[in-house]
DRENDO-1510 file (C-alpha; in Angstrom, 1 decimal, always signed):
<recs>
REC; n; res; u; v; w
REC; 1; MET; +59.9; -59.8; -127.3 .
REC; 2; LYS; +63.7; -60.0; -127.6 .
REC; 3; LEU; +64.0; -56.3; -126.9 .
REC; 4; HIS; +61.7; -56.6; -123.9 .
REC; 5; ASN; +63.8; -59.5; -122.5 .
REC; 6; LEU; +66.9; -57.5; -123.1 .
REC; 7; ASN; +65.3; -54.5; -121.3 .
REC; 8; ILE; +64.7; -56.8; -118.2 .
REC; 9; PHE; +68.2; -58.4; -118.5 .
REC; 10; LEU; +70.0; -55.0; -118.5 .
REC; 11; GLY; +67.9; -53.9; -115.5 .
REC; 12; LYS; +69.2; -56.8; -113.5 .
REC; 13; LYS; +72.8; -56.5; -114.7 .
REC; 14; ILE; +73.2; -52.7; -114.4 .
REC; 15; PHE; +70.7; -51.6; -111.7 .
REC; 16; ASN; +70.5; -54.8; -109.6 .
REC; 17; ASN; +66.7; -55.1; -109.6 .
REC; 18; LEU; +63.9; -56.7; -111.6 .
REC; 19; ASN; +62.5; -53.6; -113.2 .
REC; 20; LEU; +63.1; -52.6; -116.8 .
REC; 21; PHE; +66.4; -51.0; -117.7 .
REC; 22; THR; +64.6; -48.1; -119.5 .
REC; 23; TYR; +62.4; -47.4; -116.4 .
REC; 24; ASN; +65.5; -47.5; -114.1 .
REC; 25; LEU; +67.2; -45.1; -116.5 .
REC; 26; PHE; +64.3; -42.7; -116.3 .
REC; 27; ASN; +64.4; -42.9; -112.5 .
REC; 28; TYR; +68.2; -42.2; -112.5 .
REC; 29; PHE; +67.9; -39.0; -114.5 .
REC; 30; TYR; +64.8; -37.8; -112.8 .
REC; 31; LYS; +66.6; -37.9; -109.4 .
REC; 32; ARG; +69.5; -36.0; -110.9 .
REC; 33; ILE; +67.8; -33.4; -113.0 .
REC; 34; ILE; +64.3; -32.7; -111.6 .
REC; 35; VAL; +64.8; -33.4; -107.9 .
REC; 36; LYS; +66.0; -30.1; -106.3 .
REC; 37; GLU; +65.4; -30.7; -102.5 .
REC; 38; LYS; +65.7; -33.8; -100.3 .
REC; 39; PRO; +63.5; -33.2; -97.2 .
REC; 40; GLU; +64.7; -34.7; -93.9 .
REC; 41; TYR; +61.2; -36.0; -93.2 .
REC; 42; ILE; +61.6; -38.7; -95.9 .
REC; 43; SER; +65.4; -39.0; -95.8 .
REC; 44; GLU; +65.3; -42.8; -95.1 .
REC; 45; TRP; +63.0; -43.4; -98.1 .
REC; 46; ILE; +65.2; -41.2; -100.4 .
REC; 47; THR; +68.4; -43.0; -99.3 .
REC; 48; ASN; +67.1; -46.6; -98.8 .
REC; 49; GLY; +63.9; -46.8; -100.8 .
REC; 50; TYR; +61.7; -47.5; -97.8 .
REC; 51; GLN; +60.6; -45.9; -94.5 .
REC; 52; LYS; +58.1; -46.1; -91.6 .
REC; 53; ILE; +56.2; -42.8; -91.3 .
REC; 54; GLN; +54.3; -41.5; -88.3 .
REC; 55; LYS; +51.5; -43.8; -87.3 .
REC; 56; VAL; +47.9; -43.1; -88.3 .
REC; 57; PRO; +45.8; -42.7; -85.0 .
REC; 58; ASN; +43.7; -45.6; -84.2 .
REC; 59; ASP; +40.4; -43.7; -84.5 .
REC; 60; TYR; +40.9; -43.4; -88.3 .
REC; 61; ILE; +41.7; -47.1; -88.7 .
REC; 62; ASN; +38.8; -48.1; -86.4 .
REC; 63; ASN; +36.4; -46.2; -88.6 .
REC; 64; ILE; +37.6; -48.1; -91.7 .
REC; 65; ASN; +37.4; -51.5; -90.0 .
REC; 66; GLU; +33.9; -50.8; -88.7 .
REC; 67; ASN; +32.7; -50.1; -92.2 .
REC; 68; LEU; +34.5; -53.2; -93.6 .
REC; 69; LYS; +32.3; -55.3; -91.3 .
REC; 70; ASP; +29.4; -54.7; -93.7 .
REC; 71; GLN; +31.2; -56.9; -96.2 .
REC; 72; TYR; +32.1; -59.8; -93.9 .
REC; 73; ASN; +28.9; -61.7; -95.1 .
REC; 74; VAL; +30.2; -61.4; -98.7 .
REC; 75; ILE; +33.4; -63.1; -97.6 .
REC; 76; GLU; +31.4; -65.9; -95.9 .
REC; 77; ASN; +29.3; -66.4; -99.1 .
REC; 78; ASN; +32.3; -66.5; -101.4 .
REC; 79; GLN; +34.6; -68.9; -99.7 .
REC; 80; LYS; +35.0; -71.1; -102.8 .
REC; 81; ASP; +36.4; -68.2; -104.9 .
REC; 82; ILE; +38.4; -66.8; -102.0 .
REC; 83; ASN; +40.1; -70.2; -101.5 .
REC; 84; LYS; +40.8; -70.4; -105.2 .
REC; 85; ASN; +42.2; -66.9; -105.5 .
REC; 86; GLY; +43.8; -66.6; -102.0 .
REC; 87; TYR; +42.5; -63.1; -101.4 .
REC; 88; PHE; +39.5; -60.8; -101.1 .
REC; 89; TRP; +39.2; -57.3; -102.4 .
REC; 90; PHE; +36.9; -55.1; -100.3 .
REC; 91; GLU; +34.6; -52.8; -102.2 .
REC; 92; ILE; +35.5; -49.2; -101.6 .
REC; 93; THR; +32.1; -47.8; -100.6 .
REC; 94; ASP; +31.4; -44.1; -100.1 .
REC; 95; LYS; +31.8; -44.4; -96.4 .
REC; 96; ILE; +35.2; -46.1; -96.7 .
REC; 97; LYS; +36.2; -43.5; -99.3 .
REC; 98; ASP; +35.4; -40.8; -96.8 .
REC; 99; ASN; +37.4; -42.6; -94.1 .
REC; 100; ILE; +40.4; -42.9; -96.4 .
REC; 101; LEU; +40.3; -39.3; -97.6 .
REC; 102; LYS; +40.3; -38.1; -94.0 .
REC; 103; ILE; +43.5; -40.1; -93.5 .
REC; 104; ILE; +45.0; -38.5; -96.6 .
REC; 105; ASN; +43.9; -35.0; -95.8 .
REC; 106; GLU; +44.9; -35.1; -92.2 .
REC; 107; PRO; +47.6; -37.5; -90.8 .
REC; 108; LEU; +49.2; -38.1; -94.2 .
REC; 109; GLN; +49.5; -34.4; -95.1 .
REC; 110; PRO; +53.1; -33.9; -93.8 .
REC; 111; LEU; +54.2; -36.9; -95.9 .
REC; 112; LEU; +52.5; -35.7; -99.1 .
REC; 113; LYS; +53.8; -32.1; -98.7 .
REC; 114; ASN; +57.3; -33.5; -98.4 .
REC; 115; LEU; +56.9; -35.8; -101.4 .
REC; 116; LYS; +55.7; -32.8; -103.4 .
REC; 117; ILE; +58.9; -30.9; -102.5 .
REC; 118; TYR; +61.0; -33.9; -103.4 .
REC; 119; TYR; +59.4; -34.7; -106.7 .
REC; 120; ASN; +59.2; -31.0; -107.6 .
REC; 121; SER; +55.7; -31.8; -108.7 .
REC; 122; ASP; +52.1; -32.0; -107.7 .
REC; 123; ILE; +51.1; -35.3; -106.0 .
REC; 124; ILE; +47.8; -36.8; -106.9 .
REC; 125; LEU; +45.9; -39.8; -105.7 .
REC; 126; ALA; +45.9; -42.5; -108.3 .
REC; 127; ASN; +44.4; -45.6; -106.7 .
REC; 128; ILE; +43.1; -47.0; -103.4 .
REC; 129; ASN; +42.3; -50.6; -102.4 .
REC; 130; ILE; +41.9; -52.8; -99.4 .
REC; 131; THR; +42.7; -56.5; -99.6 .
REC; 132; ARG; +42.6; -59.4; -97.3 .
REC; 133; ASN; +45.3; -62.1; -98.1 .
REC; 134; TYR; +44.9; -65.7; -97.0 .
REC; 135; ASN; +47.2; -68.7; -96.9 .
REC; 136; ILE; +48.1; -70.2; -100.3 .
REC; 137; GLU; +50.7; -72.7; -101.7 .
REC; 138; LYS; +54.1; -71.1; -101.8 .
REC; 139; LYS; +54.8; -72.5; -105.3 .
REC; 140; THR; +51.9; -70.6; -106.9 .
REC; 141; GLU; +51.6; -66.9; -107.4 .
REC; 142; LYS; +48.2; -65.5; -106.7 .
REC; 143; PHE; +48.7; -62.1; -105.1 .
REC; 144; SER; +52.3; -60.9; -106.1 .
REC; 145; ASN; +53.8; -63.4; -103.6 .
REC; 146; PHE; +56.8; -64.0; -105.9 .
REC; 147; PHE; +59.7; -61.5; -105.5 .
REC; 148; HIS; +59.6; -58.8; -108.2 .
REC; 149; ASN; +59.8; -55.0; -108.9 .
REC; 150; ASP; +56.8; -53.1; -110.0 .
REC; 151; ALA; +57.2; -52.3; -113.7 .
REC; 152; TYR; +56.6; -48.6; -113.4 .
REC; 153; ILE; +58.7; -45.5; -113.2 .
REC; 154; PHE; +59.3; -44.2; -109.6 .
REC; 155; THR; +56.8; -41.4; -110.0 .
REC; 156; LEU; +54.3; -44.0; -108.8 .
REC; 157; ILE; +54.4; -43.8; -105.0 .
REC; 158; LYS; +53.0; -46.7; -102.9 .
REC; 159; ILE; +52.0; -46.5; -99.3 .
REC; 160; PHE; +50.9; -49.4; -97.1 .
REC; 161; ILE; +48.8; -48.9; -94.0 .
REC; 162; ASN; +48.2; -51.8; -91.5 .
REC; 163; LEU; +44.5; -52.2; -90.6 .
REC; 164; HIS; +45.5; -54.5; -87.7 .
REC; 165; ASP; +48.7; -55.4; -85.9 .
REC; 166; VAL; +50.8; -57.4; -88.4 .
REC; 167; ASP; +53.3; -60.0; -87.4 .
REC; 168; LYS; +55.1; -62.6; -89.6 .
REC; 169; LYS; +52.2; -65.0; -89.2 .
REC; 170; HIS; +50.0; -62.6; -91.0 .
REC; 171; GLY; +52.1; -62.6; -94.2 .
REC; 172; PRO; +53.6; -59.1; -94.2 .
REC; 173; LEU; +55.3; -57.5; -97.2 .
REC; 174; ARG; +58.7; -58.9; -97.7 .
REC; 175; PHE; +61.6; -56.9; -99.2 .
REC; 176; ILE; +65.3; -56.9; -99.9 .
REC; 177; LYS; +67.3; -53.9; -98.8 .
REC; 178; ASN; +68.8; -52.1; -101.8 .
REC; 179; LYS; +72.3; -52.7; -100.6 .
REC; 180; ASP; +71.6; -56.5; -100.7 .
REC; 181; SER; +69.9; -56.7; -104.1 .
REC; 182; LYS; +73.1; -57.2; -106.0 .
REC; 183; SER; +74.0; -60.2; -103.9 .
REC; 184; VAL; +70.5; -61.6; -104.2 .
REC; 185; ILE; +70.4; -61.3; -108.0 .
REC; 186; LYS; +73.9; -62.8; -108.3 .
REC; 187; LYS; +73.1; -65.7; -106.1 .
REC; 188; ASP; +69.7; -66.5; -107.6 .
REC; 189; PHE; +70.3; -65.3; -111.2 .
REC; 190; ASN; +69.6; -68.7; -112.8 .
REC; 191; ASN; +66.4; -69.1; -110.7 .
REC; 192; ILE; +64.8; -65.8; -112.0 .
REC; 193; LYS; +62.0; -66.5; -114.4 .
REC; 194; LEU; +62.4; -63.4; -116.6 .
REC; 195; ASN; +61.5; -60.9; -113.8 .
REC; 196; ARG; +60.0; -63.1; -111.1 .
REC; 197; LEU; +61.7; -65.0; -108.3 .
REC; 198; ASP; +59.6; -67.5; -106.3 .
REC; 199; HIS; +62.1; -67.6; -103.3 .
REC; 200; ILE; +65.3; -66.0; -102.1 .
REC; 201; THR; +68.1; -68.4; -101.3 .
REC; 202; GLN; +69.7; -66.0; -98.8 .
REC; 203; GLU; +66.7; -65.9; -96.5 .
REC; 204; ASP; +68.6; -63.9; -93.9 .
REC; 205; LEU; +68.4; -61.0; -96.3 .
REC; 206; VAL; +64.6; -61.0; -96.4 .
REC; 207; ASN; +63.0; -58.2; -94.3 .
REC; 208; HIS; +59.4; -58.0; -93.2 .
REC; 209; ASN; +57.0; -55.0; -92.9 .
REC; 210; ILE; +55.6; -56.0; -89.5 .
REC; 211; GLY; +54.1; -53.4; -87.2 .
REC; 212; LEU; +51.2; -52.0; -85.3 .
REC; 213; LYS; +47.7; -51.1; -86.5 .
REC; 214; GLY; +47.9; -47.8; -88.3 .
REC; 215; GLU; +51.6; -47.9; -89.1 .
REC; 216; VAL; +52.5; -46.4; -92.4 .
REC; 217; PHE; +55.2; -47.9; -94.7 .
REC; 218; ILE; +56.3; -46.1; -97.9 .
REC; 219; CYS; +58.3; -48.2; -100.3 .
REC; 220; ASP; +59.8; -47.5; -103.7 .
REC; 221; THR; +58.5; -50.7; -105.2 .
REC; 222; THR; +60.1; -49.9; -108.6 .
REC; 223; LYS; +63.6; -50.0; -106.9 .
REC; 224; ILE; +63.1; -52.4; -103.9 .
REC; 225; ILE; +62.8; -56.1; -104.7 .
REC; 226; HIS; +59.7; -57.2; -102.8 .
REC; 227; SER; +56.8; -59.7; -102.5 .
REC; 228; ALA; +53.6; -60.1; -100.6 .
REC; 229; GLY; +54.0; -62.5; -97.7 .
REC; 230; ILE; +51.8; -65.5; -97.3 .
REC; 231; PRO; +49.8; -65.7; -94.1 .
REC; 232; GLU; +50.0; -68.9; -92.0 .
REC; 233; SER; +47.1; -71.3; -92.0 .
REC; 234; ASN; +44.0; -69.8; -90.4 .
REC; 235; GLN; +45.5; -66.3; -90.5 .
REC; 236; PHE; +45.0; -63.3; -92.9 .
REC; 237; ARG; +46.3; -59.9; -93.5 .
REC; 238; ASP; +44.2; -56.7; -94.1 .
REC; 239; MET; +46.0; -53.9; -95.7 .
REC; 240; LEU; +45.1; -50.4; -97.0 .
REC; 241; PHE; +47.1; -49.6; -100.2 .
REC; 242; LEU; +47.4; -46.1; -101.5 .
REC; 243; GLU; +49.0; -45.2; -104.8 .
REC; 244; PHE; +50.0; -41.6; -105.6 .
REC; 245; CYS; +51.6; -40.1; -108.7 .
REC; 246; ALA; +53.9; -37.2; -109.1 .
REC; 247; TYR; +52.0; -35.5; -111.9 .
REC; 248; PRO; +52.8; -31.9; -112.8 .
REC; 249; LYS; +50.1; -29.3; -113.4 .
REC; 250; LYS; +47.4; -31.4; -111.7 .
REC; 251; LYS; +45.3; -30.6; -108.6 .
REC; 252; ASP; +47.0; -30.8; -105.2 .
REC; 253; ILE; +45.8; -33.8; -103.2 .
REC; 254; ALA; +44.1; -31.4; -100.7 .
REC; 255; SER; +41.4; -30.7; -103.2 .
REC; 256; ILE; +40.8; -34.3; -104.3 .
REC; 257; ASP; +37.2; -35.4; -104.1 .
REC; 258; LYS; +36.1; -39.0; -103.6 .
REC; 259; ASN; +34.0; -38.9; -106.7 .
REC; 260; ILE; +37.0; -38.6; -109.0 .
REC; 261; ILE; +39.1; -41.4; -107.5 .
</recs>
């Protein structure tokens, strides 16, 4: 336990984020040894750790939303649990899988091809989910609404796709630009509970992933301090989350079949 705490402490002190020192170290050397090319298509993400990518056309998103309607009755019948948890995870049915794979194999292909070049590795689909977040108490953490870093190495790639227009009232993803993370950690160092921070004192440094339906946001959550936003009362946020992995010697994403997700 002491070594684990030291690992977190050194991550904060040396790399200015809330990820493990050892994971940060892996990321540092991967980028200097394995990365050979830095495609212009993802240059903002490479430099800053986040980027908006070309929007997914509305027809793709509308097809997902139409199939999600089949589960609205489940939401209505489970309000007690939803109120307790603060969120609802939609079941990824075969129809929804097909909708998502069309997005991956068509409008997201330029992004995935450039990620493959950057990582010098095959890129595989690791996980998909769709969640609806609701209003909760700010002092409790129910859906990663405290500021943190994902405790992974950066070969995990997270992509967020809006399933409706998202404004601040809907509780968008909140994040701190990498250039501001040192200031945030220094200012709030004593408020950090191991590797979680319930609020940022310098609120002007908090950015929000707001945007139109179908907008794509790629974020290095292992590097960028972030949190799920909390929707206002009587509001919610529906988001499609895609996780990919840089995984050498595995099948290219173009050949991924929904049955092996």
